[in-house]
GULUMVEX-632652 format. One record per atom (N, C-alpha, C): residue in one letter; x, y, z. Coordinates in steps of 0.05 Angstrom, whole numbers, padded with zeros to 5 digits, always signed. Layout:
aXYZ...
// end
This chain:
m+00362-00693-00890m+00389-00712-00886m+00378-00739-00907e+00398-00749-00920e+00389-00771-00934e+00389-00796-00916i+00370-00816-00928i+00363-00840-00911i+00389-00854-00905k+00409-00857-00926k+00434-00869-00926k+00450-00860-00900n+00447-00829-00898n+00466-00821-00874n+00452-00827-00847i+00423-00830-00849i+00412-00835-00823i+00419-00863-00812k+00418-00883-00833k+00420-00908-00826k+00451-00912-00817k+00472-00897-00832k+00500-00903-00821k+00502-00891-00797i+00487-00864-00789i+00494-00855-00759i+00479-00877-00740f+00457-00887-00749f+00445-00905-00729f+00462-00933-00722h+00475-00942-00743h+00494-00963-00742h+00517-00955-00727i+00527-00929-00726i+00551-00926-00713i+00541-00921-00682i+00516-00911-00673i+00508-00910-00647i+00503-00939-00635l+00494-00956-00652l+00491-00985-00638l+00517-00999-00632i+00535-00994-00653i+00564-01005-00646i+00577-00992-00622s+00569-00966-00618s+00586-00951-00598s+00570-00962-00567l+00546-00968-00573l+00530-00975-00550l+00540-01003-00540a+00543-01022-00560a+00553-01049-00555a+00580-01049-00541f+00598-01028-00547f+00623-01030-00539f+00622-01019-00509f+00605-01000-00507f+00601-00988-00481f+00593-01012-00464v+00575-01025-00470v+00560-01046-00451v+00583-01066-00447l+00596-01074-00467l+00620-01095-00462l+00640-01083-00442g+00646-01056-00446g+00665-01045-00428g+00658-01045-00401f+00637-01036-00398f+00620-01038-00372f+00619-01065-00356s+00619-01084-00370s+00611-01111-00359s+00645-01120-00351i+00664-01114-00371i+00692-01120-00360i+00700-01107-00335f+00692-01077-00334f+00708-01064-00314f+00692-01065-00287f+00666-01068-00292f+00649-01062-00264f+00632-01095-00260g+00637-01116-00277g+00625-01141-00272g+00646-01158-00280a+00670-01158-00276a+00691-01177-00287a+00688-01203-00278k+00679-01210-00250k+00673-01236-00244k+00650-01248-00262e+00629-01233-00263e+00609-01245-00276e+00618-01257-00308y+00634-01233-00323y+00644-01237-00347y+00662-01263-00349s+00681-01264-00325s+00694-01287-00326s+00679-01316-00322n+00657-01317-00307n+00640-01341-00301n+00632-01349-00331v+00623-01330-00346v+00609-01341-00369v+00630-01352-00385y+00652-01346-00389y+00677-01353-00406y+00694-01376-00389r+00690-01383-00369r+00706-01398-00350r+00708-01427-00365v+00734-01435-00364v+00738-01463-00380v+00736-01486-00358s+00722-01506-00362s+00716-01529-00341s+00721-01554-00358a+00727-01576-00343a+00725-01601-00349a+00715-01622-00333k+00709-01645-00341k+00699-01665-00325k+00702-01692-00343t+00707-01714-00325t+00709-01742-00339t+00682-01754-00335i+00677-01770-00353i+00650-01784-00353i+00655-01814-00355s+00682-01821-00347s+00689-01849-00346s+00684-01859-00316e+00683-01882-00311e+00681-01893-00282e+00704-01888-00269k+00700-01885-00242k+00721-01884-00222k+00737-01905-00218e+00723-01930-00222e+00737-01952-00223e+00738-01966-00251i+00760-01973-00265i+00761-01975-00292i+00777-02006-00298n+00776-02020-00317n+00790-02045-00325n+00820-02031-00337i+00840-02050-00337i+00864-02039-00346i+00866-02029-00375d+00850-02041-00390d+00847-02034-00422d+00825-02016-00425s+00812-02004-00408s+00792-01982-00413s+00805-01955-00421e+00787-01938-00430e+00794-01912-00438e+00783-01893-00420i+00794-01868-00418i+00785-01848-00401i+00779-01825-00419e+00753-01814-00416e+00741-01794-00435e+00735-01770-00418i+00747-01745-00427i+00742-01725-00414i+00727-01702-00434i+00712-01689-00419i+00696-01668-00439i+00701-01641-00425f+00701-01621-00445f+00702-01590-00437f+00678-01578-00444n+00676-01553-00427n+00649-01540-00435n+00656-01522-00457q+00677-01519-00473q+00680-01505-00493q+00701-01514-00512r+00707-01508-00535r+00727-01519-00554r+00757-01508-00541i+00773-01530-00541i+00799-01525-00533i+00819-01521-00555v+00838-01499-00549v+00859-01492-00573v+00889-01506-00569f+00900-01515-00586f+00928-01527-00581f+00930-01546-00558l+00913-01565-00560l+00914-01585-00540l+00931-01611-00549s+00950-01614-00530s+00967-01640-00538s+00973-01655-00514k+00987-01676-00521k+00996-01696-00496k+01012-01679-00473d+01025-01659-00480d+01038-01644-00462d+01020-01630-00441n+00995-01628-00449n+00977-01614-00429n+00965-01635-00411v+00974-01661-00416v+00960-01679-00394v+00981-01698-00384e+00981-01697-00357e+01000-01715-00341e+00989-01735-00327i+00998-01759-00331i+00987-01782-00314i+01006-01796-00293i+00997-01795-00270i+01017-01804-00246i+01003-01831-00235p+01022-01853-00236p+01046-01854-00242p+01045-01855-00274a+01069-01848-00283a+01074-01840-00309a+01070-01862-00329t+01053-01861-00354t+01051-01882-00367t+01049-01871-00398n+01053-01884-00416n+01052-01872-00446n+01021-01875-00451i+01010-01857-00461i+00982-01859-00469i+00978-01850-00503n+00955-01863-00512n+00944-01854-00536n+00927-01829-00533f+00930-01809-00547f+00915-01784-00543f+00903-01783-00571q+00872-01783-00563q+00853-01773-00588q+00836-01752-00580s+00832-01730-00599s+00813-01709-00593s+00793-01711-00611s+00769-01698-00604s+00744-01696-00625s+00749-01672-00641e+00732-01678-00664e+00735-01657-00687e+00726-01630-00674d+00708-01627-00657d+00698-01602-00648d+00716-01592-00623g+00734-01608-00615g+00758-01598-00595g+00745-01597-00569k+00723-01610-00559k+00712-01608-00534k+00712-01634-00522r+00728-01653-00532r+00731-01682-00519r+00754-01692-00525i+00768-01705-00505i+00791-01721-00509i+00788-01750-00496i+00805-01768-00510i+00798-01798-00499i+00830-01808-00496l+00837-01816-00469l+00861-01827-00466l+00861-01857-00460r+00881-01869-00475r+00882-01900-00470r+00912-01905-00467s+00919-01923-00448s+00948-01931-00444s+00958-01946-00466e+00979-01944-00480e+00988-01957-00498e+00996-01983-00493r+01002-01993-00468r+01005-02022-00462r+00982-02032-00442g+00964-02014-00434g+00942-02020-00415g+00954-02012-00388f+00937-02000-00370f+00944-01992-00346f+00950-02014-00330s+00969-02010-00308s+00974-02030-00288s+00953-02037-00271p+00947-02062-00265p+00926-02071-00246p+00927-02063-00218e+00912-02057-00205e+00903-02051-00177e+00922-02026-00171t+00920-02003-00188t+00936-01982-00184t+00917-01954-00179k+00924-01940-00164k+00910-01911-00165k+00929-01890-00182y+00912-01881-00203y+00923-01861-00220y+00912-01839-00221e+00927-01818-00224e+00917-01788-00222e+00923-01778-00252i+00904-01762-00264i+00904-01750-00288i+00905-01718-00280k+00928-01702-00291k+00927-01675-00287k+00925-01661-00312l+00909-01642-00314l+00905-01623-00337l+00918-01596-00332k+00934-01587-00353k+00953-01564-00342k+00955-01549-00368d+00958-01521-00365d+00964-01502-00386d+00942-01506-00408i+00915-01511-00404i+00900-01515-00427i+00881-01490-00430r+00879-01481-00457r+00864-01451-00459r+00839-01460-00478g+00815-01449-00468g+00795-01445-00485g+00790-01431-00507v+00772-01433-00523v+00769-01417-00545v+00759-01382-00535s+00752-01387-00510s+00747-01357-00500s+00769-01342-00495g+00800-01356-00493g+00818-01342-00483g+00825-01345-00457l+00811-01360-00440l+00816-01363-00412l+00829-01391-00408l+00847-01392-00390l+00856-01419-00382l+00842-01434-00366l+00844-01464-00368l+00829-01481-00349l+00843-01481-00323e+00823-01475-00305e+00836-01477-00274e+00847-01507-00268g+00861-01508-00250g+00881-01530-00241g+00855-01556-00237v+00859-01576-00252v+00837-01599-00254v+00854-01627-00254s+00845-01644-00236s+00854-01667-00231s+00836-01688-00229f+00839-01712-00240f+00818-01734-00235f+00834-01759-00222i+00820-01774-00206i+00831-01802-00195i+00815-01821-00207f+00827-01842-00213f+00816-01870-00221f+00831-01890-00210y+00817-01916-00208y+00830-01938-00200y+00826-01964-00220t+00847-01981-00227t+00842-02001-00242t+00837-02024-00224l+00821-02043-00239l+00810-02063-00221l+00822-02091-00229e+00824-02100-00254e+00830-02128-00263e+00852-02130-00278d+00865-02156-00278d+00886-02166-00290d+00875-02176-00318k+00887-02178-00343k+00875-02185-00366k+00865-02211-00364d+00870-02231-00345d+00854-02255-00343d+00832-02253-00328g+00825-02231-00315g+00801-02228-00298g+00808-02214-00273k+00787-02219-00251k+00791-02203-00229k+00809-02216-00208i+00823-02239-00214i+00843-02250-00193i+00867-02241-00203l+00884-02231-00185l+00912-02221-00191l+00930-02242-00183k+00954-02248-00194k+00973-02267-00182k+00997-02249-00170i+01001-02259-00144i+01019-02240-00123i+01042-02261-00119d+01065-02254-00119d+01085-02273-00109d+01084-02297-00123g+01083-02302-00149g+01081-02328-00162g+01057-02344-00162n+01055-02362-00143n+01034-02378-00140n+01012-02368-00125d+01018-02350-00104d+01000-02337-00087d+00977-02321-00105e+00951-02329-00100e+00926-02311-00115e+00909-02300-00092k+00902-02277-00099k+00883-02261-00082k+00865-02246-00100y+00840-02243-00090y+00821-02220-00103y+00834-02196-00100y+00828-02175-00117y+00835-02147-00116y+00828-02134-00089s+00802-02145-00081s+00789-02131-00058s+00806-02139-00031d+00824-02159-00032d+00837-02161-00006d+00863-02143-00006l+00867-02132-00028l+00899-02117-00031l+00893-02090-00018e+00919-02080-00015e+00926-02056+00000e+00911-02031-00012l+00908-02030-00034l+00894-02006-00047l+00866-02006-00042s+00853-02026-00036s+00825-02026-00032s+00816-02011-00009k+00834-02007+00005k+00826-01995+00030k+00819-01966+00024e+00829-01954+00002e+00818-01929-00004e+00792-01927-00019r+00781-01952-00025r+00753-01952-00040r+00734-01976-00029f+00710-01972-00040f+00691-01991-00023f+00681-02013-00047i+00692-02037-00042i+00678-02059-00057i+00654-02065-00052v+00631-02062-00066v+00604-02068-00062v+00603-02099-00055p+00591-02107-00033p+00588-02134-00027p+00568-02147-00048e+00569-02175-00052e+00553-02186-00071e+00524-02181-00066t+00514-02182-00041t+00489-02182-00033t+00475-02156-00040s+00492-02135-00041s+00484-02105-00044s+00489-02098-00072r+00495-02120-00089r+00506-02109-00119r+00483-02118-00138p+00474-02099-00153p+00456-02107-00177p+00467-02126-00193e+00453-02144-00206e+00462-02166-00223e+00475-02158-00244k+00463-02135-00257k+00478-02119-00278k+00479-02092-00275e+00494-02079-00286e+00499-02049-00285e+00474-02037-00291i+00461-02014-00276i+00441-02003-00284i+00448-01972-00295e+00445-01973-00319e+00449-01943-00333e+00430-01919-00320i+00443-01899-00310i+00425-01879-00295i+00439-01852-00309i+00425-01838-00320i+00434-01811-00330i+00433-01790-00308p+00457-01777-00302p+00455-01761-00278p+00439-01736-00281k+00426-01733-00260k+00406-01707-00263k+00422-01680-00254l+00446-01681-00237l+00461-01662-00233l+00491-01669-00240t+00503-01648-00250t+00533-01653-00260t+00551-01638-00242e+00542-01626-00223e+00565-01612-00202e+00557-01619-00175g+00579-01625-00160g+00579-01633-00131g+00568-01665-00129k+00560-01671-00105k+00549-01696-00097k+00522-01702-00099y+00513-01721-00105y+00484-01722-00106y+00474-01755-00106i+00456-01764-00090i+00444-01786-00091i+00422-01794-00110d+00421-01813-00125d+00400-01814-00145d+00390-01848-00135v+00360-01845-00133v+00348-01871-00124v+00327-01878-00145s+00333-01901-00158s+00309-01907-00180s+00293-01929-00164i+00267-01920-00161i+00247-01940-00150i+00243-01967-00166e+00242-01960-00195e+00237-01982-00212e+00260-02002-00215n+00282-01991-00210n+00306-02013-00211n+00314-02018-00181q+00300-02007-00160q+00308-02013-00134q+00339-02008-00130a+00352-01987-00143a+00377-01983-00141a+00381-01953-00128m+00405-01951-00116m+00414-01925-00110m+00442-01920-00122t+00447-01897-00133t+00472-01891-00152t+00481-01868-00141l+00507-01863-00131l+00523-01842-00123l+00532-01827-00144f+00533-01801-00147f+00545-01784-00165f+00563-01764-00157e+00582-01760-00169e+00601-01734-00158e+00612-01720-00184n+00601-01696-00186n+00613-01680-00211n+00600-01695-00237g+00579-01708-00239g+00570-01721-00263g+00582-01749-00264m+00600-01755-00250m+00610-01785-00250m+00600-01803-00233k+00594-01828-00239k+00582-01849-00225k+00608-01857-00204v+00598-01859-00179v+00619-01868-00155v+00614-01896-00150n+00587-01902-00144n+00582-01927-00137n+00552-01934-00139q+00547-01958-00136q+00518-01968-00142q+00508-01988-00124f+00481-01988-00113f+00478-02007-00091f+00447-02015-00098l+00437-02041-00087l+00412-02050-00090l+00396-02039-00060i+00376-02033-00064i+00360-02019-00043i+00334-02038-00035s+00322-02028-00015s+00291-02037-00009s+00281-02014-00006s+00259-02006-00023s+00241-01978-00017s+00214-01988-00006g+00196-01966-00003g+00174-01976+00007g+00155-01994-00006k+00141-02009+00010k+00124-02031-00002k+00098-02017-00013y+00082-02030-00027y+00057-02021-00040y+00038-02011-00020g+00029-01987-00018g+00012-01978+00003g+00031-01962+00023m+00050-01963+00024m+00070-01949+00043m+00095-01937+00022s+00090-01927+00001s+00110-01919-00016s+00129-01898-00008t+00153-01900-00016t+00175-01878-00009t+00166-01855-00028p+00169-01830-00015p+00161-01806-00032p+00181-01802-00056l+00170-01791-00076l+00186-01782-00098l+00191-01753-00097g+00214-01746-00109g+00219-01718-00114g+00249-01713-00110i+00254-01689-00106i+00282-01680-00098i+00283-01671-00069f+00299-01680-00056f+00301-01677-00026f+00332-01673-00021s+00341-01671+00003s+00365-01666+00015s+00371-01683+00042v+00394-01689+00048v+00402-01698+00074v+00396-01681+00093k+00378-01683+00113k+00371-01664+00136k+00390-01668+00158r+00391-01692+00165r+00402-01701+00192r+00416-01728+00188k+00439-01735+00204k+00450-01757+00207k+00453-01770+00233e+00448-01796+00237e+00452-01810+00262e+00463-01836+00257i+00486-01842+00275i+00498-01868+00274i+00479-01892+00276n+00459-01887+00294n+00440-01908+00300n+00415-01897+00312h+00397-01894+00293h+00370-01881+00302h+00350-01898+00312w+00337-01893+00333w+00313-01915+00344w+00291-01902+00332s+00276-01922+00322s+00246-01918+00313s+00228-01924+00335t+00212-01903+00343t+00193-01910+00360t+00169-01916+00353s+00163-01916+00325s+00140-01925+00314s+00142-01956+00308y+00163-01967+00304y+00167-01991+00299y+00183-02010+00315g+00195-01992+00336g+00212-02007+00355g+00233-02023+00348l+00247-02010+00335l+00276-02022+00322l+00302-02000+00318w+00321-02008+00312w+00343-01993+00308w+00344-01991+00277m+00353-01966+00270m+00361-01962+00239m+00392-01948+00239p+00407-01966+00237p+00437-01956+00234p+00444-01942+00208y+00462-01922+00210y+00473-01905+00193y+00449-01889+00181s+00430-01875+00194s+00407-01862+00187s+00412-01837+00174m+00400-01828+00153m+00402-01800+00142m+00370-01792+00136q+00362-01773+00150q+00332-01767+00145q+00332-01746+00123f+00315-01751+00106f+00310-01733+00078f+00283-01719+00079f+00263-01730+00095f+00237-01716+00092f+00221-01733+00115g+00210-01713+00133g+00195-01723+00152g+00201-01747+00165p+00188-01769+00168p+00194-01791+00183p+00209-01815+00165y+00220-01803+00139y+00230-01819+00118y+00263-01818+00121y+00278-01840+00117y+00306-01843+00125y+00320-01863+00103i+00343-01856+00098i+00361-01872+00086i+00378-01890+00110h+00376-01914+00109h+00386-01925+00130h+00394-01957+00126e+00410-01970+00142e+00425-01996+00139e+00398-02018+00146l+00397-02040+00137l+00379-02058+00146l+00376-02058+00178p+00349-02054+00185p+00344-02049+00211p+00346-02077+00229y+00350-02072+00255y+00347-02095+00272y+00330-02087+00299w+00322-02111+00311w+00305-02105+00333w+00323-02109+00362p+00313-02100+00382p+00326-02106+00409p+00339-02130+00414s+00324-02154+00402s+00331-02181+00407s+00359-02185+00392g+00366-02169+00373g+00388-02175+00356g+00378-02184+00327h+00355-02192+00322h+00346-02202+00294h+00346-02178+00277r+00360-02184+00255r+00362-02162+00231r+00348-02171+00208e+00337-02150+00194e+00324-02156+00172e+00340-02169+00151g+00335-02187+00134g+00350-02201+00117g+00360-02186+00094e+00383-02194+00085e+00394-02183+00059e+00384-02189+00033d+00371-02215+00036d+00357-02226+00014d+00335-02206+00006h+00322-02189+00022h+00300-02169+00015h+00309-02146-00001l+00340-02141-00004l+00351-02120-00021l+00337-02130-00051g+00329-02105-00061g+00321-02111-00089g+00290-02111-00090i+00277-02113-00065i+00247-02118-00066i+00235-02095-00047r+00211-02086-00055r+00197-02063-00043r+00184-02078-00014v+00196-02071+00006v+00187-02084+00031v+00187-02066+00055s+00196-02041+00051s+00203-02021+00078s+00175-02006+00083h+00174-01991+00104h+00153-01976+00110h+00154-01948+00097g+00170-01944+00077g+00174-01922+00063g+00203-01909+00065c+00219-01920+00083c+00247-01910+00084c+00263-01930+00061i+00288-01919+00057i+00304-01933+00038i+00327-01948+00048r+00325-01970+00048r+00346-01994+00065r+00366-01996+00044l+00393-02000+00059l+00417-02005+00045l+00427-02030+00061g+00445-02048+00047g+00456-02068+00061g+00477-02065+00081v+00492-02081+00095v+00506-02078+00112v+00536-02070+00098g+00547-02051+00112g+00571-02043+00095g+00567-02020+00075s+00547-02025+00059s+00539-02004+00037s+00527-01976+00054a+00513-01983+00075a+00503-01960+00086a+00521-01943+00097k+00541-01957+00115k+00563-01939+00124k+00578-01925+00106y+00580-01937+00079y+00597-01922+00062y+00580-01896+00048v+00553-01900+00045v+00536-01879+00036v+00535-01861+00059f+00533-01867+00084f+00534-01850+00106f+00558-01830+00108d+00581-01842+00104d+00610-01832+00108d+00609-01812+00084w+00606-01819+00060w+00605-01806+00035w+00588-01783+00034s+00564-01779+00048s+00544-01761+00042s+00552-01740+00063e+00538-01716+00062e+00542-01695+00075e+00514-01684+00084v+00508-01673+00105v+00482-01655+00108v+00478-01638+00088g+00458-01636+00077g+00454-01618+00047g+00457-01631+00022t+00470-01656+00022t+00471-01673-00002t+00442-01675-00014v+00441-01674-00041v+00417-01673-00056v+00410-01703-00058l+00384-01708-00054l+00375-01735-00064l+00350-01736-00081y+00350-01748-00103y+00333-01748-00121y+00318-01778-00125i+00294-01779-00117i+00281-01803-00116i+00257-01806-00144h+00261-01824-00156h+00246-01824-00183h+00235-01852-00190
// end
């Protein structure tokens, strides 16, 4: 038999085998096949934005035939729509600016990826923070209030000044799916992430030198509204155990009522636990669940 014919037969066998494997994957492993080509999206914008900010959404694969009709914003507003050349990213900006102190929802619908599969129902929530003149909104003519006093603020947590870093600390999320708590010892800051998006950021106090907070990847093991420390004879409100005797908790207080000062936030003064300010600790406690990942670095 000629060498050309042998090569031709060999190629036919390889092609047939490839089609057999593909058919087997589709019919006997459809779930796995779908997962490989599943279309997903996430926003990398903040959950709280200024009224003139933009919303950036990225996809895990190129999107085909994407237009304004695929994006719905509630309450309705006219948007400028810009997509990247590779078809994996879109940027949304309100033509006249978003309304101040408003809760918005973005819904993505009927979006198909290059794999041929449709994007599963996805929506994103964000809040607008400030008017064009700053963080003070004018209500009923001459009456002025900070946005933190308004009705919508009941749905979100405004970080107290004493628990807020002087400037925003940029942290690249280690996980992009689900909730996780990031603690930067160098910056003495805790950042909450959900699906790769920053939810909030707080000043902390970690272990002082010689009693360092352990580093690594942990998870919330147990939650207690008010944990009593037998080692130090004090109460630790909104405690979340993550490793042995180490907890995330609110500034501790003694039976006398004396509480550790908030002026210590941002300084390494604890015995190894991670301290949060009053109010911030309850927010983190309510936001977290047993099993929530904690990354300390």
